Each structure stands twice: as structure tokens, then as C-alpha cells.
C-alpha positions in Angstrom: 7.7 -47.9 16.5 10.1 -50.6 16.1 7.4 -53.0 14.4 6.6 -50.1 12.1 10.2 -49.7 11.0 10.5 -53.5 10.6 7.4 -53.5 8.3 8.6 -50.7 6.2 12.0 -52.4 5.9 10.4 -55.5 4.7 8.3 -53.7 2.2 11.1 -51.9 0.7 13.0 -55.1 0.2 9.9 -57.2 -1.1 10.8 -56.6 -4.8 14.5 -57.3 -4.0 13.7 -60.7 -2.1 11.2 -61.7 -4.8 13.7 -61.2 -7.8 16.3 -63.0 -5.8 14.1 -66.0 -5.2 13.6 -66.0 -9.0 17.2 -66.3 -9.6 18.0 -62.6 -10.6 21.5 -61.3 -10.1 22.0 -59.4 -6.9 22.9 -56.2 -8.6 19.9 -56.4 -10.9 17.7 -57.1 -8.0 19.0 -54.2 -6.1 18.5 -51.6 -9.1 15.0 -52.9 -10.0 14.0 -52.7 -6.3 15.3 -49.3 -6.1 13.4 -48.1 -9.2 10.2 -49.7 -7.9 10.6 -48.1 -4.4 11.1 -44.8 -6.0 7.9 -45.0 -8.2 5.8 -46.3 -5.2 7.1 -43.7 -3.0 6.7 -40.9 -5.7 3.1 -42.0 -6.1 2.1 -42.0 -2.5 3.8 -38.6 -1.8 1.9 -37.2 -4.8 -1.5 -38.5 -3.7 -0.9 -37.7 -0.2 -0.1 -34.1 -0.9 -3.2 -33.8 -3.1 -5.4 -35.3 -0.5 -4.0 -33.3 2.5 -3.8 -30.1 0.5 -7.4 -30.3 -0.5 -8.5 -31.2 3.3 -6.4 -28.3 4.8 -7.5 -25.7 2.2 -11.2 -26.8 2.6 -10.7 -26.6 6.4 -9.3 -23.0 6.3 -11.9 -21.8 4.0 -14.6 -23.1 6.3 -12.9 -21.7 9.2 -12.4 -18.2 7.6 -16.0 -18.1 6.6 -17.1 -18.6 10.2 -14.6 -16.3 11.7 -15.1 -12.6 12.3 -11.4 -11.4 11.7 -10.0 -11.0 8.2 -6.5 -12.1 9.1 -7.3 -15.7 8.1 -8.9 -14.6 4.8 -5.3 -13.0 3.9 -3.6 -16.3 5.1 -5.8 -18.2 2.5 -5.0 -15.6 -0.2 -1.1 -16.0 0.6 -1.3 -19.7 0.1 -0.5 -20.4 3.8 -2.8 -23.6 3.9 -1.1 -25.0 0.7 2.3 -24.6 2.3 1.3 -26.1 5.6 -0.2 -29.1 3.6 3.3 -29.9 2.1 4.6 -30.7 5.8 2.9 -34.2 6.0 4.3 -35.6 2.7 7.7 -34.1 3.8 7.5 -36.1 7.1 6.6 -39.2 5.2 9.2 -39.1 2.7 11.9 -38.0 5.4 11.2 -41.3 7.3 11.0 -43.4 4.1 14.3 -42.4 2.3 16.5 -44.5 4.7 14.7 -47.6 3.6 14.5 -46.8 0.0 18.2 -46.2 -0.6 19.5 -48.8 2.0 22.0 -50.1 -0.5 23.1 -46.7 -2.1 24.8 -44.5 0.4 25.7 -41.8 -2.2 22.0 -41.4 -3.2 20.9 -41.7 0.5 23.2 -38.7 1.4 22.0 -36.7 -1.8 18.5 -37.2 -1.0 18.7 -36.6 2.6 20.3 -33.2 1.9 17.7 -32.6 -0.7 14.7 -33.1 1.7 16.4 -30.9 4.3 16.9 -28.2 1.7 13.2 -28.7 0.7 12.2 -28.2 4.5 14.2 -25.1 4.6 12.6 -23.6 1.4 9.2 -24.7 2.8 9.8 -22.8 6.2 11.0 -19.8 4.1 7.6 -19.8 2.0 5.5 -20.3 5.1 7.1 -17.3 6.9 7.0 -15.3 3.8 3.3 -16.1 3.5 2.7 -15.0 7.2 4.7 -11.5 6.5 2.6 -10.9 3.5 -0.7 -11.7 5.5 0.3 -9.5 8.3 1.2 -6.6 5.9 -2.3 -7.0 4.0 -4.2 -7.2 7.2 -2.4 -4.2 8.8 -3.2 -2.1 5.6 -7.1 -2.6 6.4 -6.7 -0.9 9.7 -7.0 2.8 10.4 -3.7 3.2 12.1 -1.6 1.4 9.3 -3.2 2.0 6.1 -1.1 4.8 5.0 2.2 3.6 6.4 4.9 2.2 4.1 4.2 -1.4 4.9 5.6 -2.9 1.7 9.1 -1.5 2.8 9.1 -3.4 6.1 7.7 -6.4 4.7 10.3 -6.6 2.1 13.1 -6.0 4.7 11.7 -9.0 6.7 11.3 -11.2 3.6 15.1 -10.4 2.7 16.2 -11.4 6.2 14.2 -14.5 5.9 15.7 -15.5 2.6 19.0 -14.6 3.8 18.7 -17.0 6.9 17.1 -19.7 4.5 20.0 -19.4 2.1 22.5 -19.4 4.9 21.1 -22.8 6.4 20.9 -24.1 2.8 24.6 -23.2 2.2 25.6 -24.8 5.6 23.7 -28.0 4.5 25.4 -28.2 1.2 28.9 -27.5 2.4 28.9 -28.9 5.7 30.3 -25.8 7.3 28.9 -24.4 10.4 26.7 -21.2 10.3 29.1 -19.4 12.7 32.1 -20.1 10.4 30.2 -18.8 7.3 29.3 -15.4 9.2 32.8 -15.0 10.1 33.6 -15.2 6.4 30.8 -13.1 5.6 31.9 -10.5 7.9 35.1 -10.1 5.7 33.0 -9.5 2.6 30.6 -7.0 4.3 32.1 -4.0 2.2 31.2 -5.9 -1.0 27.8 -6.8 0.4 27.1 -3.2 1.5 28.0 -2.3 -2.2 25.7 -4.8 -3.8 22.9 -4.1 -1.3 23.4 -0.2 -1.4 20.0 0.5 -2.8 18.1 -1.9 -0.5 19.8 -0.3 2.6 19.2 3.1 1.4 15.5 2.4 0.8 15.1 0.7 3.9 16.5 3.8 5.9 14.6 6.0 3.9 11.3 4.1 4.7 11.9 4.1 8.5 12.9 8.0 8.3 9.7 8.9 6.1 7.5 6.8 8.5 8.9 8.0 11.7 8.7 11.7 10.5 5.5 11.1 8.8 6.8 12.7 5.7 4.8 10.7 3.1 1.8 8.5 3.4 0.0 6.3 0.8 -2.7 8.6 -0.7 -0.7 11.8 -0.2 -0.5 14.2 -3.2 3.2 15.0 -3.8 5.1 17.0 -6.3 8.8 16.3 -7.2 9.9 18.3 -10.3 13.2 16.2 -10.5 11.4 13.2 -11.4 8.4 14.9 -13.3 6.1 13.5 -10.5 2.7 15.3 -9.8 0.0 12.9 -8.3 -1.1 10.6 -5.6 1.4 8.1 -4.0 0.0 4.6 -4.5 2.6 2.4 -3.1 5.7 2.8 -1.1 8.1 -0.3 -1.2 11.7 -0.9 -0.2 13.2 0.4 -3.6 10.7 2.7 -5.1 7.7 5.0 -4.5 4.9 4.9 -7.1 3.1 8.1 -7.9 0.0 8.1 -10.1 0.2 11.4 -11.8 -2.9 13.3 -12.8 -2.6 12.3 -16.3 -2.9 8.8 -15.0 0.8 8.0 -15.9 2.9 6.4 -13.2 6.3 7.7 -12.0 8.5 5.7 -9.9 10.9 7.6 -7.5 13.8 5.8 -5.5 12.5 5.7 -1.9 15.9 7.2 -0.5 15.1 10.1 -3.0 12.4 11.2 -0.5 15.2 12.1 2.1 17.9 13.2 -0.2 16.0 15.5 -2.5 13.4 18.0 -2.1 9.5 17.4 -2.7 6.3 19.2 -2.0 3.7 17.2 0.0 0.1 18.7 -0.5 -1.4 16.8 2.6 -1.1 20.2 4.7 -3.5 21.9 2.0 -5.9 18.9 2.1 -6.1 18.7 5.7 -6.6 22.5 5.9 -9.8 24.6 5.5 -8.9 25.8 2.2 -6.8 25.8 -0.9 -4.7 28.6 -1.7 -5.3 31.1 -4.8 -2.2 33.2 -5.7 -2.3 35.0 -8.9 -1.7 38.4 -10.0 -3.0 40.6 -12.9 -0.7 43.3 -14.5 -2.2 46.9 -14.8 -0.6 49.7 -16.7 1.2 52.3 -14.4 0.2 55.0 -16.9 -3.5 54.4 -16.0 -3.0 55.0 -12.5 -4.3 58.5 -11.4 -5.4 60.7 -8.3 -9.0 61.0 -8.2 -11.1 64.3 -8.7 -14.5 65.0 -7.1 -15.9 63.9 -10.4 -14.2 60.6 -10.5 -15.4 60.0 -6.9 -19.0 60.8 -7.7 -18.7 58.2 -10.5 -17.1 55.6 -8.4 -19.9 56.0 -5.8 -22.2 54.3 -8.0 -20.6 51.1 -7.5 -22.3 49.8 -4.2 -19.6 47.8 -2.9 -17.3 50.7 -2.3 -19.5 53.5 -1.7 -19.3 53.4 1.9 -15.5 53.0 1.8 -15.0 56.1 -0.4 -17.2 58.3 1.6 -15.6 57.4 4.9 -12.1 57.7 3.4 -12.5 61.0 1.6 -13.8 62.6 4.8 -10.8 61.6 6.6 -8.6 62.9 3.7 -10.3 66.1 3.6 -10.1 66.7 7.4 -6.4 65.8 7.3 -5.7 68.3 4.1 -7.8 71.0 5.8 -5.9 70.7 9.0 -2.5 70.7 7.4 -3.4 73.5 5.0 -3.1 71.9 1.8 -4.4 73.7 -1.3 -6.0 71.2 -3.7 -7.1 73.7 -5.9 -3.6 74.9 -6.9 -2.4 71.3 -7.5 -4.1 67.8 -7.0 -1.0 66.4 -5.7 -0.9 68.4 -2.6 -1.9 66.6 0.4 -3.3 63.1 0.5 -5.5 61.8 -2.3 -7.4 58.6 -3.1 -6.4 56.8 -6.4 -8.2 54.7 -8.8 -5.8 51.8 -8.0 -6.2 52.2 -4.3 -10.0 52.0 -4.5 -9.8 49.2 -7.1 -7.6 47.1 -4.6 -10.1 47.8 -1.8 -12.9 46.7 -4.1 -10.9 43.5 -4.8 -10.7 42.9 -1.0 -14.5 43.4 -0.5 -15.4 41.2 -3.4 -13.3 38.4 -2.0 -14.8 38.9 1.6 -18.3 38.6 -0.1 -17.4 35.7 -2.4 -19.4 32.6 -1.4 -16.7 30.2 -2.2 -13.8 31.7 -0.2 -12.7 30.7 3.3 -13.3 33.7 5.6 -11.3 32.2 8.5 -8.1 32.0 6.3 -5.9 35.0 5.0 -7.3 37.1 1.9 -6.1 40.2 0.6 -5.4 42.1 -2.7 -1.8 43.3 -2.5 0.7 45.4 -4.6 3.9 43.5 -5.8 7.1 45.2 -7.0 6.4 47.1 -10.4 7.8 45.4 -13.4 8.2 46.0 -17.1 4.9 44.7 -17.8 3.2 46.8 -15.3 2.0 46.8 -11.8 1.0 43.4 -10.3 -1.9 43.1 -8.1 -2.1 40.0 -6.5 -5.1 38.1 -5.3 -4.1 36.0 -2.2 -7.2 33.9 -1.0 -8.2 30.4 -0.1 -11.2 28.5 -1.7 -13.5 26.7 0.8 -13.6 23.8 -1.9 -10.2 22.0 -2.3 -11.2 19.6 -5.0 -9.2 20.4 -8.1 -12.0 20.9 -10.6 -14.1 23.2 -8.2 -10.8 25.0 -7.2 -10.1 25.8 -10.7 -13.8 27.2 -11.4 -13.7 29.3 -8.3 -10.3 30.8 -9.2 -11.7 31.5 -12.9 -14.9 32.9 -11.4 -13.0 35.4 -9.2 -10.5 36.5 -11.9 -13.2 36.8 -14.7 -15.1 39.5 -12.4 -11.9 41.3 -11.4 -10.6 41.5 -14.9 -13.9 42.7 -16.2 -14.1 45.3 -13.4 -10.8 46.8 -14.4 -11.9 49.4 -16.9 -14.7 50.5 -14.4 -12.0 52.0 -12.4 -10.3 53.7 -15.5 -7.4 51.2 -15.2 -6.0 49.0 -18.0 -4.6 45.8 -18.0 -1.4 45.3 -19.5 -1.0 43.2 -22.6 1.8 42.8 -24.9 1.0 44.2 -28.4 0.1 41.8 -31.2 0.8 41.8 -34.8 -2.6 43.6 -35.5 -1.8 46.1 -32.8 1.6 46.9 -34.4 -0.1 47.1 -38.0 -2.7 49.7 -36.6 0.0 51.7 -34.9 2.3 51.8 -38.1 -0.7 52.5 -40.4 0.3 49.2 -42.4 -3.4 48.0 -42.5 -4.6 51.2 -44.1 -1.7 51.1 -46.8 -2.9 47.5 -47.7 -6.5 48.4 -47.9 -5.6 51.3 -50.4 
């Protein structure tokens, strides 16, 4: 070891001694010797870095091609081999600096600190590469692929940079880390204000992950931010949502716990997707049914059995109670065209091939409105894909709307301009 140090010392002073032997001034010889040493060391470090980096990268590539795990593949993608390759040139320059700047104490101190800072930054980049590699690798696993790994990775990287900058500050100022942290504690309020969004995002990421509120790939709706689509990324500050029109909406991560949003994962994991829509019928078209009406409706095969069975029960009840239907049809119990139509909707939904028979389905009354009586269809389609869901819903309502007139009912529709003209006779006046 001592022999190597003596050899390096002799080489670093070679130019200096040669110039002195040729009658150069000592000051000139020292400066020229310094310049020559810097150029030589720079060239050696540059070549050494290229050679070792090429060797290390090729070694990693050869190793990753033979290994079964994909972790090392992500190491290569995150430039981990390149950062590792910088260690050898650092060791070389760290050992050579004392000999290059022997006669220049100020420069020796400066470059010693510079190399120490370089080492700190190199360690930060290596650790950051490992964190990113771990994040990307875990995302390929079934257990973690839909977890907000970006948030956790960003928090770890922030801490790595924090401690890295802490060591750099200590190196530059000569203050101990403990003393710096003590000073930092006094400024904690300012730091909390500066890193408010980061802290809120980190807390939100933990809560959403722990409570399984949002996963990557979930379909969420958040009207406040005009977001309606799939979650594509969850990081420390924002959640990215790709809307169905292929625009991107960014939501603050902490908004997921401070504001309300809708997650459609439950629907996607269930057996069907809900159809909940109403048609409005004119109240004036609802009526009690006479025997002639019942005979006409009996031609509708889907409800023939229901009408016969229901009418037998009604006739028996009216007879037992002594109600006289001839005197007034309102006496006793009666069937209505609306009731039979509602039963027809129930049977139609039960027989429809695209509805989930294991989930709730019904046609129900809602409270009457100025627009008529709402009859709501509540059913679940067995196919949850959006385009197929819309087709199934359209198929159901096209049939029901077309069936309404066959039950002597009318759908409410606000009058148009032509309707008003016909009512007032304005069209006839214009034609004359």
C-alpha cells in the first residue's frame, strides 16, 4: 500500500520535477504540474467510467436474459447498472485528489467536499433506482398491481432526497446533522405549510389503500372535477382519470377522502348493471276494465293467465261482499289497464334473455307528477359492458313504449308547436 502511494506521489510530481530541472520557477512549475495532473486524471476517470459502465451494463443484460425473475429487468430500465458503474471512478478520484492538489490546500478542501457531495448524490440515485424498480416490479404482481404504489414510492424518494440534502448541507457547512435537525424542528410549522399537499396526499394514499376505496383500473365518477372514467394512475399529489371521451382529468389525491365520489367497482364485480328509468303515462288514460276490455287483453298471451286468475279472485271477493258491479263499476274491486300493463312489464322483464334473473327486477309506480304517472323499470342487465348495456336498455324500453297503446294507455308528451297550431286551428287558417 505504501509503495503504491509513493508511486502515485512520484507520478504526480513528475512534471513539477522535470520543470524544476529545466530551470523553471517553482510557482510556474507548480501551476503547470497542477494543470497536467488535472488533465491526466480527467482523462483516466473518463475512460475508466466508459469501460466499467460498458462492462457492468453488459454483465447485467447477460444476467437478466438468463434469470427467470423480472426484477433485474426493471433494475436495468431504471439505470441501476450505470449508477453502480460510477463507483469505481469515484474511488479512483477520491484516492488521487490528495496527490493532485498537494500544494493547493484550498483546492484540496474544495474538491474533497465536491467528491463527498458527488458520493451522496450517487447513493441517492442508486436508492431512487431501487425504489422505482421495486415499484415497477410489484405492479406486475397480482397482489399489488392495482395499489397506489406511485404514492408510496414518491414518499420514500422524498425521504431519500431529504436525507441526501441533509448530508450535503452538513458537508458544506461543517455542522452536525443533529444540530441541523434541531434547527429544523423549530421551522417545522413552515415545513408543514410548504409540504401541506404532499402530506395530505400521502395520508390520503394510505387511507384509500387501507380502506380499498380506489384501485387503478376502477371506474369512478366525481362531478366536482368533471371526472367520469377509469383510474389510470394514483400518485402522491394527483389521481389521473381517463374519461370516456379520452380526456384526462387530474384530481388531488386528498380529495378522495375529503369529497364524495362514486366508485363503480361494486357494479363491475356484481352479476349485473342496473337499469333504472321511468316512462310517464297520462293519468286520464287509466281506467277500470270492463268485461269487453278483459276479453281484448286476453289476446295478449303473456298476461292471459294472470288476467284469468286475477279476475276469478276479484269476482269471488265481490260476490262474497255483495258488491253490485252493474249499478256502478267502481263498486268493489276491479282490474285497471295500468295494473295489467305493470304486470305485463314484470313478465316481460322476467322473460327477457339479457336480464339477470337472480337480481332484483320490478316495474313500480312512482309518485304522480304534473307530467303524469311514472312507471319505473328497475332491473339489472346481465351484460355490464357499456355499449351492450345501452343496447339492452334500449331494447327493453322500445318494446315497452310500443306496448303502451295496446293497453289503452297514453304516454305523456309535452305539446309541440304543431300540436298547438292544430288545437287552435291556426293551420287551417293558414291553408285558407
